[in-house]
C-alpha positions in Angstrom: 152.7 -14.9 181.3 153.6 -13.9 177.4 154.4 -10.9 175.8 150.5 -10.7 174.6 150.0 -10.3 178.4 152.5 -8.1 179.5 151.3 -5.8 177.0 147.4 -6.5 178.3 148.2 -6.4 181.7 150.3 -3.0 180.7 148.0 -1.2 179.1 145.2 -1.3 181.8 147.5 -0.4 185.0 148.4 2.5 182.0 144.3 3.4 182.5 143.5 1.6 179.1 140.0 -0.7 180.2 138.6 -1.0 177.1 139.7 -2.5 173.5 137.7 -2.1 169.8 139.5 -5.1 167.6 139.0 -7.0 164.3 141.6 -9.6 164.9 143.8 -11.7 162.6 146.3 -14.9 163.3 148.9 -12.3 163.9 146.8 -11.2 167.0 145.9 -14.8 168.2 147.9 -14.7 171.3 146.4 -11.2 172.2 142.9 -12.5 171.7 143.6 -15.5 174.1 145.5 -13.0 176.9 141.9 -11.4 177.3 140.9 -13.6 179.1 143.3 -13.9 182.0 142.9 -9.9 182.1 139.6 -9.2 183.3 140.5 -5.6 183.7 140.1 -5.3 179.6 136.8 -4.9 177.9 136.8 -5.9 174.6 134.5 -5.3 172.1 134.5 -6.5 168.3 133.6 -4.7 165.3 132.9 -5.8 161.4 135.1 -3.5 159.8 138.2 -1.3 160.9 137.0 1.8 160.3 134.5 1.3 163.2 136.7 0.4 165.3 139.1 3.2 164.9 135.8 5.4 164.6 134.5 4.1 168.1 138.1 4.6 169.8 137.6 8.2 168.9 134.3 8.4 170.7 135.1 7.1 173.4 138.4 9.4 173.6 136.0 12.2 173.2 133.6 11.2 175.9 135.6 10.1 177.9 139.2 12.3 177.3 141.4 9.0 177.9 142.3 7.0 175.2 140.5 3.3 174.4 143.1 0.7 172.5 142.7 -0.8 168.7 143.4 -4.3 168.0 144.3 -4.1 164.0 145.8 -7.0 161.7 148.7 -6.2 160.0 149.2 -3.2 157.2 145.9 -4.2 155.3 143.4 -3.9 159.1 145.4 -0.5 159.3 144.9 0.7 156.4 141.3 -0.2 156.5 140.8 2.3 159.5 143.3 5.2 158.2 140.3 7.7 157.3 138.5 7.6 161.2 142.0 7.8 162.4 142.3 10.8 160.2 139.2 12.0 161.9 140.3 11.0 165.1 143.9 13.0 164.9 141.9 15.9 163.8 139.6 15.8 166.9 143.4 15.0 169.0 141.9 11.9 170.7 144.2 10.3 172.5 144.4 6.5 170.5 146.9 3.7 171.0 146.6 1.6 168.2 147.9 -1.7 168.7 148.5 -3.2 164.7 149.4 -7.1 164.5 152.4 -8.0 162.2 154.0 -11.0 161.0 156.7 -12.4 163.7 160.1 -11.3 163.3 161.4 -15.1 161.7 158.8 -14.4 158.9 159.4 -10.7 157.5 162.1 -11.6 155.3 160.4 -14.0 152.6 157.9 -11.4 151.5 155.1 -13.8 152.8 151.5 -12.2 150.7 150.1 -10.2 153.9 154.0 -8.5 154.3 153.3 -4.4 154.5 155.4 -1.7 155.0 153.1 -0.7 158.2 155.6 1.9 159.7 155.3 4.0 156.5 151.3 3.2 156.6 150.9 4.3 160.2 153.1 7.0 160.6 150.4 10.2 158.7 147.7 9.3 161.3 150.4 9.0 164.1 151.9 10.7 166.1 153.9 7.9 167.2 154.7 5.1 166.2 156.8 2.2 167.1 157.7 -1.6 166.5 158.6 -3.8 169.2 161.3 -6.1 169.3 161.0 -8.7 172.5 158.8 -10.0 174.4 160.4 -9.1 176.9 159.9 -5.1 176.2 156.4 -5.2 175.2 155.4 -4.2 178.3 157.0 -0.8 178.8 156.5 -0.1 174.9 152.7 -0.5 175.8 153.1 2.2 178.6 154.8 4.2 176.4 152.7 4.0 174.1 149.8 5.3 176.2 152.4 8.2 177.8 152.6 9.4 173.7 149.0 9.0 173.0 147.9 11.2 176.8 150.3 13.5 175.7 148.2 17.1 175.4 146.4 17.8 173.0 145.6 14.2 172.4 147.3 11.5 170.7 147.7 8.9 167.8 150.0 6.5 169.5 150.6 3.1 167.1 152.6 0.1 168.6 153.4 -2.3 166.0 153.6 -6.1 168.1 155.0 -8.8 165.7 153.7 -12.4 166.3 156.4 -14.2 168.2 156.6 -10.7 170.9 153.5 -11.8 171.4 153.5 -15.8 172.3 157.1 -15.1 174.2 157.6 -15.5 177.1 158.2 -12.1 179.2 158.7 -10.6 182.2 156.8 -7.8 184.1 153.9 -5.7 184.5 154.5 -2.0 183.1 154.1 1.0 185.5 152.2 3.9 184.0 153.9 6.8 182.4 153.5 10.7 183.6 152.4 12.8 180.4 152.9 16.1 179.3 150.0 17.7 181.0 149.0 20.8 179.0 151.4 23.9 179.5 150.3 27.1 180.7 150.3 30.3 178.9 152.8 32.5 179.7 151.5 35.7 182.1 152.4 38.5 179.5 150.2 36.5 176.8 147.2 37.0 178.5 148.4 40.8 179.6 148.4 41.5 175.7 145.5 39.7 175.0 143.8 41.4 177.6 145.2 45.0 176.3 144.0 43.7 172.1 140.1 43.2 174.0 140.1 46.5 175.8 141.2 48.3 172.3 139.3 46.5 169.6 136.0 47.4 168.1 134.8 44.1 166.8 136.2 41.4 168.7 135.8 37.5 168.2 136.9 34.7 170.0 137.4 31.3 167.9 137.3 27.8 170.9 138.1 24.7 170.0 138.9 21.7 172.0 137.8 20.9 176.0 137.7 25.3 176.4 133.9 24.1 174.3 132.9 22.5 177.9 132.2 23.5 181.9 134.6 25.9 183.2 136.1 27.0 180.2 132.7 27.8 178.4 131.7 29.6 181.6 134.8 32.2 181.5 134.9 32.0 178.2 131.3 33.7 178.4 132.5 35.9 180.9 135.1 37.5 178.7 132.5 37.9 176.0 130.4 40.0 178.2 133.0 42.1 179.1 134.2 42.8 176.2 131.8 42.1 173.9 133.2 39.9 171.9 131.2 36.9 169.8 132.5 33.7 170.8 132.7 31.2 167.5 133.4 27.9 167.4 135.0 25.8 164.1 132.3 24.4 161.6 133.4 20.8 162.9 134.8 21.2 166.5 135.2 17.7 168.3 133.0 18.1 170.9 130.6 21.4 172.2 128.4 21.7 175.0 125.4 23.1 174.4 121.5 23.7 174.5 119.6 25.5 177.4 121.2 27.1 180.3 124.3 27.2 178.4 127.3 29.9 177.2 125.9 30.8 173.0 128.6 29.8 171.0 128.3 30.9 167.2 129.3 27.4 164.6 130.9 29.0 162.0 129.1 28.2 158.3 130.7 25.6 156.3 130.7 27.6 153.3 133.8 29.7 152.3 131.8 33.1 151.2 129.0 32.2 154.6 132.3 32.6 156.6 133.8 35.7 155.2 130.3 36.9 155.6 130.4 36.0 159.4 133.7 37.6 160.2 132.8 40.7 158.1 133.9 43.9 160.2 135.6 41.4 163.0 139.1 43.3 164.3 140.9 41.0 166.1 140.3 37.1 166.1 141.2 35.8 169.7 142.3 31.8 169.1 142.0 29.8 171.9 143.1 26.1 171.3 142.3 26.9 167.9 143.6 27.3 164.5 142.4 30.7 162.2 139.8 29.8 159.9 140.4 27.9 156.1 138.1 26.9 153.2 137.5 23.0 153.1 138.1 23.1 150.0 140.1 25.4 147.1 137.4 27.1 144.8 138.1 28.8 141.4 138.0 32.7 142.7 137.1 32.0 145.6 139.5 32.3 149.0 141.2 30.1 150.9 142.4 32.0 153.8 139.2 33.2 155.7 140.1 36.1 158.2 138.7 39.0 156.8 141.7 41.7 155.6 142.4 44.4 158.4 141.6 41.4 160.6 144.2 41.0 163.7 144.8 37.3 164.3 145.8 37.0 168.7 146.5 33.3 169.8 146.0 33.3 173.6 146.7 29.4 173.8 147.7 27.0 171.2 146.0 23.3 171.3 148.9 22.0 173.5 148.6 24.8 175.9 145.8 25.1 179.2 143.4 26.7 176.7 141.0 26.9 180.1 143.2 28.2 182.6 144.3 31.0 180.1 140.8 31.9 179.8 140.4 32.1 183.6 143.6 34.1 183.9 142.5 36.4 181.2 139.2 36.9 183.3 141.0 38.2 186.0 143.2 40.5 183.9 140.4 42.0 182.4 138.0 42.2 185.6 135.7 39.9 184.1 135.0 38.0 187.2 131.6 39.6 188.1 130.1 39.4 184.4 127.8 37.0 184.0 127.8 35.3 180.6 124.8 35.4 178.0 123.1 32.1 177.9 121.0 30.3 175.9 117.0 29.9 176.1 115.2 27.0 175.8 113.2 27.3 172.2 111.3 24.1 170.2 108.5 25.6 169.5 105.6 23.7 168.0 105.7 22.4 164.9 102.7 21.1 162.4 102.9 17.6 162.8 101.3 17.3 158.4 102.9 17.0 155.6 105.4 14.9 154.1 108.9 14.7 155.9 111.7 17.1 154.8 115.2 17.6 156.7 113.6 20.3 158.9 111.0 18.6 160.3 113.3 15.8 160.9 115.8 17.8 163.1 112.6 19.9 165.0 111.5 16.8 166.0 114.5 15.6 167.4 114.8 19.1 168.9 111.5 18.2 170.2 111.6 15.0 172.0 115.4 14.7 172.9 116.3 14.2 176.5 118.2 16.4 178.3 121.7 15.3 178.9 121.4 13.3 175.3 124.6 12.9 173.5 124.1 14.3 169.6 126.2 12.9 167.1 126.0 14.3 163.9 126.9 13.4 160.1 124.0 14.8 158.6 125.8 16.8 156.3 123.6 18.4 153.8 120.7 18.1 156.1 122.1 19.0 158.7 123.7 22.2 157.9 121.7 24.6 157.0 119.6 23.7 160.7 122.2 23.3 163.3 120.3 26.0 165.0 117.7 24.4 165.7 118.8 22.0 167.8 121.2 24.2 169.6 118.3 25.6 171.6 117.1 22.5 172.6 117.3 21.2 176.3 121.3 20.2 177.4 123.5 17.7 175.7 127.0 17.7 173.9 127.2 17.6 170.3 129.8 15.8 168.6 131.0 16.5 165.0 132.8 15.4 161.8 136.0 16.9 162.8 138.4 15.5 160.0 135.4 15.2 156.7 136.3 11.8 155.8 132.6 11.0 156.2 131.4 6.9 157.7 132.3 8.0 161.1 129.6 9.1 163.7 128.3 6.3 163.5 131.3 4.4 164.8 132.0 7.6 167.1 127.8 6.6 168.2 129.6 3.0 169.6 132.5 4.2 171.2 130.8 7.5 173.2 127.6 4.7 174.4 130.3 2.9 175.9 131.8 6.0 177.7 128.0 7.1 178.6 126.0 3.9 178.7 123.4 6.0 181.1 123.1 8.8 178.6 120.9 8.3 175.2 122.8 8.8 172.1 121.2 10.0 169.4 123.1 9.8 165.9 122.2 12.0 162.6 123.6 10.8 159.2 123.0 11.0 155.6 122.4 7.7 153.5 125.7 8.4 151.7 127.4 8.9 154.5 125.9 5.5 156.8 127.1 3.3 154.5 130.5 3.6 154.6 130.5 2.2 158.1 127.2 0.4 158.4 128.4 -2.5 160.7 128.5 0.1 163.9 124.7 -1.1 163.7 126.0 -4.8 164.6 128.1 -4.0 167.4 125.2 -1.3 168.7 123.3 -4.8 169.0 125.9 -6.8 170.0 126.5 -4.5 172.9 123.3 -3.5 173.7 123.9 0.1 173.7 121.7 2.8 173.8 122.0 4.6 170.0 119.3 5.9 167.9 120.1 6.1 164.9 118.3 8.3 162.7 119.0 8.0 158.6 118.0 11.0 156.5 117.5 9.3 153.1 117.6 11.7 150.5 118.9 8.6 148.1 122.2 10.7 146.9 125.5 12.8 147.6 123.4 16.2 148.1 126.5 17.5 149.5 128.2 16.9 145.9 125.4 18.5 143.7 126.3 21.8 145.0 130.2 21.2 145.3 129.8 20.5 141.0 128.4 23.8 140.9 130.5 26.0 143.1 134.1 24.1 142.3 132.9 25.2 138.0 132.6 21.8 136.9 130.7 21.4 133.4 126.7 20.7 133.9 125.4 17.8 135.8 124.7 15.4 132.5 123.6 11.5 132.8 126.7 9.6 134.0 127.6 12.9 136.1 124.3 12.3 137.8 125.0 8.5 138.4 127.8 9.3 140.2 126.0 11.4 142.7 122.5 9.3 143.2 122.1 6.5 145.7 118.5 4.9 143.5 118.3 2.6 141.3 118.4 0.3 143.9 116.9 2.6 146.8 119.2 1.3 150.2 116.7 -0.4 152.3 117.8 0.9 155.7 114.8 -1.0 157.4 116.3 -4.5 156.3 119.5 -3.9 156.8 119.4 -2.9 160.2 117.1 -5.4 161.0 120.0 -8.1 159.1 122.2 -6.6 162.0 119.9 -7.1 164.7 118.8 -3.6 165.2 114.9 -3.0 165.3 114.1 -0.4 162.4 111.4 1.3 161.3 110.4 3.8 157.7 108.6 7.1 158.0 108.1 9.2 154.9 105.6 11.8 156.9 106.2 14.1 159.8 103.5 12.4 162.1 105.2 8.8 161.8 108.8 10.3 162.0 108.0 12.1 164.8 106.3 9.2 166.3 108.7 7.3 165.9 111.1 9.1 167.4 109.5 9.5 170.8 109.5 5.9 171.1 112.8 5.1 170.4 113.4 7.6 173.4 111.5 6.1 175.7 112.8 2.5 175.0 116.0 1.5 175.5 118.8 0.0 173.0 119.7 -0.1 169.4 117.3 1.8 167.1 117.1 2.9 163.7 114.7 5.6 162.1 115.3 5.3 158.2 113.4 9.3 157.5 113.0 9.3 153.6 113.6 12.8 152.8 112.9 15.4 149.7 
């Protein structure tokens, strides 16, 4: 076998069985070897930012890495925005980046670049294979690095001759660093602090926002009176009817400060202290209130679930029943023109149980987050790193992991144009994804930001830089061109009918919701 086959077989032996790829000449031996390794599922994307976003979604829903296949430095560069988001989500990913053959690197070919330097800002581990006989072991080390808690991005650079040359073996899986247990003295310290705090809050992030982690957090909140909070952009949250109530921190800094006013103890569980997304003139960036004590129960690399369980015991809260969300999808009028609120009301009312709601609705969604929070039980995935053009691609990975669950993507029209090619992959793989485009014909969040940063009044040129008109984007035609059934709606009744139809039928669909 050659190095490419050794690499693939070593990846699958380590549990990496899905490859999202966009290959070029340097990766052709990898592509050819796919036919020899039936355990590896390969999925083509038409842009590298779709590839890296799909790997992020796969990791969030599976808890394990997929691999990406990227072509040289430019291919990796095209995928950096969603690798940034994935790093912020602590998503484990193994990037395989093809490079020129080692014998070709000294002659400055047109596609030559410093791949290592491109990879470093979004990678926790970077390595270049130097021999086909070592490439399987290098793959096992990459998977080990990606799987280390809380989840890392590992980038393995594969020169073309290490793929085509003869290889010897398939590498066995390597052990990876599990989350570290929190010290008992930390548990006891936080228990004392919670007992004495007048207005405590607990900020959660990571896998504590799911399953028993949420239940234990709910028991602690019930016993101590603490509020349960999550980051504005938590990677994954289980919410809806019957799930433990968790408040989402607002987006704007002044709203966060208002929300945290009076909190005298903020306990961090896998989370960092809240900060403003951007700097603004005369507005604070550090959002922990004055006089509030910050206390770390668990760092991101530590076992937050176990720490919460131990804290329940230390507080004597095992018999406390958490406060859970009540189903609230009240009736609404079908009359009138569509707006963001009515779109999200219809989604909340008709979303099936156990759906996965993938949200990049930005300005349209921020004010209406609470509407879907009280719908049927579901998973909620969010834009973690702020680089727009993420969640349509994330939906691909989520759908690959969970083919029996309905995926609903809420995305603004500005964001959606960044990874439009996601629709093609959804169609090709027959993924059960319904994409709702909230088409307000502009980067509306930037209208607010123009004012908030103290910029000059919006003039003709400034307005032209944040509007998506002249021409309007025809989402129905774009979706049809990608092989996805689509419809445009402007009235509330029309959207509800289109969304109901999408929920009742499998496969990819797109609804362009034209809103004011």
